N, C-alpha and C positions, 0 to 999 in steps of 0.2 A: 370326605377325609377329615378326621378330627384335627383340632389345633395342635394336639400333642404329636400326631403323626407328621404334620407339616413341619413342625419345629425340628423333628429328628430326621428329616428327609435327607439332608446332606451330611450332618455330623451325628453319629449314632448316640453319643452321650454328651449332654451339655457341658460337662467338665472338660471335654476334649476339644472344645471350640478354640480356646487359646492355644492348645498344643498343635492343632492343625494349622493355625495361623502362623505360629512360630516355625513349624516345619516348612511351610511354603515360603516364608521370608528368609530363612537361613541361607539358601544359595545366593541370594542377592547380596548379602553381607560378605559371604566367603569369597565370592568371585569378583567383587567390586574392583580390586586392584588390577584385574586383567583389562578392565575397560575404562577405568578412571585414573588419569595420570597424577591426580592429587596425592596418591600414596607412594609414589616413586621414591625410593630411598628410605622409606619408613615402613617397609613391609613387616619387619619383625615386630615393631611397636604395634602396628595394626593387627597383626596376628594375635598378640597377647590380649589386646582389648576385645577383639572379636571372639576369642576363646571364652572370655568371661561372659559374653552375651549368648553365644550359640554352642559353646563347647559341650553342652549336655544333650546335643541332638541325638546322640546314640541311645540315650535313655528314652527319648521319644520314639525312636525307631523300635526299641524293645517293646514298648507299650503297644505300638501299632501292629507288630506282627502277632502279638497275642490277642489283641482286640482291635481290629481295624477301625480307624477313626470314623470312616464314612460307610454308609450303606450303598454308595455309588461305586461300582467297580472302577470306573474311569478315574474318579477322584482318588481312590485308593492307589491306583497305579501312579498317578502324578505325585502323590505323597511318597510312595516307594522310591521313585526316581529322584525326587527332591532331596530326601534325607540320605539316600545312597550316595549322591554326588557330594554331599557335605561330609559324610563320615568315612567314605571309602569302604564301608561294609554294607553292601546293598541288602535289601530285604530278603532276597533269595539266600544270601549267605546266612543271615540270621535264622531263617526258617530251617535250613538244612542242619547247621551246626548247633543251634540252640533249641528251637521249637521241637524239631523231630530228632534231635540228637541228645543234647543235654537233658531235656525233660523226659526223655525215654531211657535215661541211664546209659546213653551211648556217647562217650566223651573221648575215647582213645584215639579215633581218627583225627580229631580236631584239636587236641591239645597234648596228646601223647601221655606217656606214663611219667609224670613229673613229680611224684611224691607229694601231691597236694594234700594227702591225708595227714601229713606230718605237721607239727606245730610251726607257727610263724617264725621265719628268720628273714633278715634283710636280704641275704644272698639268695635264699631260696625264692623269695618273692620276685627279685630282679630276674633270676634265671628262668623261672616259670613264665613270667610276663614276656620276656624277650624271645624265648625259644618257641613258645606256643603261638606267638603272634603270626609267624609264617604259616604254621599248620592250620590255624583258624582261617587264614586267608585263602590258601591254595587248595586245601582238601575239599571244600565245597565246589570249587571249579572242576576238579577231577571227577568228583562224584556226579555232578550234574552233566558232565560230558558223557560219562559212561551210561548213566541212566536215561539221559535226555536224548543226545544225538545218536547213540548206538542202539538204544532199546526203546526210546519214546515212552518211558514210564510216566504216568500222569497222576499217580497217587503216592504219598499224600499231597504232593505238589506237582505242578507241571515242570519236570526237570529240564525239558528243552528250553522253556522260557527262562528257567533259572540260569542256565548256561548263557543264554543270550543276554540277560540282564547284567551278568558279571562281565561279559565281553564288552558290552556297551560302556561300562565304566572305564575299562582299560582303553577302549578306543577314544573316549572322551579325553582322558588324560594324555593320550598320545597326540591328539590334535592340539591340545593346549601346549604340549611340549614342543611341537613343531612351530607353533605360533609365538609363544613367549617362554623359551626354555629357562631363562633366568628365574622367572617367577615360579615356575613349576618346581625347580630344584631347591630354591631357598625358602619358598613359602608353602606351596601346596603339598609336596611330598612330606616335609617335616610335620605339617598339620595332620596328614593321614597317619603318619608314624606315631605321633603322640596320642591320637585318638585310639588307634588299635592297642597301643601299649596300656593306656589307662583302662580300656575294656578288659584286657587280659588280667591286669592287676586287680581290678574289682572282682573278677571271677575268682582269683586266688583268695581275696579277703572273704568272699562269700562261703568258701569251702575249706579253707585250711583247718587242719585238726578235726575234720568231720569224717564220718564214715558214710560216704556217698552210696555205698552198696548195701547199707543196712536196710532191713525190712521195716525198721522203725523210722518213719518219715521225720521225726523230730530230732534225729541225729545227723541229718544229711546237710544241714546248712547253718551258717552263722547269721546273726541278725544285728544290724546297727539300729539302735533306738534313738540316735541323734535326731532331734526335731528339725535341725537345719538341713541335714542330709536328706531326710525324708520329705521335707518341704520342697527342696530343689530337684529331687529325683523321683517325685511322685510315688513315695512310699516304697522305694526299691529296697530299703533296709529291712523290711519285714519279709525276709527271704524264705523262711520256713513256710509262712502262710502262702507265699507265691508258689512254692513247690507243691504244696498240698492242694491248692486251688489255682493252677496256672491260668485258667480262663477267667478268673475273677477280675473285675475291674479294679484299677489301682485305688479307687476311692474306698473300696471294701476291705482292703488289706489290714488296716489297723484293727477293725472289728474282728476279723478272722484271727488275727494275732492274739487278741485278748482271750479268745476262747481256747487257745492252745498253749498260752504262755507258761502255764504251770507244768506242762509236759516237756518243755524244752529245757535241757540241762543248762545250768548257770554259765558254763564255759562257752556256750554258744550264743550268749546274750552279751552284746557289747554296747557301751553307752556313748562311745566316741564316733565321730564322723568317718564314713567309709570313703570319703572323697580322695581321688587319686592325687589331688593337689597337696594333700596332707601326708604324702609318702614319707618325708623326712621325720615328721612327728611319729608316724607309725614305727619307723626305725628306732627312734628314741624309746618308745614304749617297749619295743621288743628287747632292747638292751636292759631295761629296768624290770623285765619280766612281767609286763602288764598287758601284753597283747592276748 
């Protein structure tokens, strides 16, 4: 076996070694208050600090479902469960509603008809993010139940396992609720809610004012060229490139973007950060007509 093969035995791409390590460490940080009394009474402060450290785990999960971090199925499963517990959006959810839904032009079951093709407005952004949150969570559960338990469909994913994975998350939360109900209610569930909301909000940013049904792939997505946003989200802002080459590794997206940039209309190129934390700033920009 060559040295290169040995190096890539566990983690498929060298750039994903830190990502895999972060994914595996994230549950220890998130669930520390359940086992360490040191944080008693300071859960909200701890949640804010922890969000700054691991709040972007959902971006890692997005990378992982497109290009699994490991060549080892068992390690990939551990990564799935680790990031699913932290985000409340398990890998099977992502694969159903995003990989084999959104990227195939199938969005209606998972976010409804919410007028995402219209221009940005604060009220529309909040409405879309809040309402589609529930659909994005429960629609994959229903789909995996019907395709997995009732019909045992195994392509493009094993829907029976998809249903089981989502049920495992609910069981895990139920056990925590029985053990430490206060922490679940004031700490964990708000964490999941914020994570889901931000995910839906960024989905809105990626596609507001776009024609997602267009045959021209350069009209289907917005792009954030903010260097900080792309640094912290592994080039998620190059969204047209990601849609054109969804299997491309995140390190390749800037180069792909450069080859297609002249074909993307100016209205779909944004210079500011897509971060959900900047939602008030986005509202301000919308009022001044600069979104």
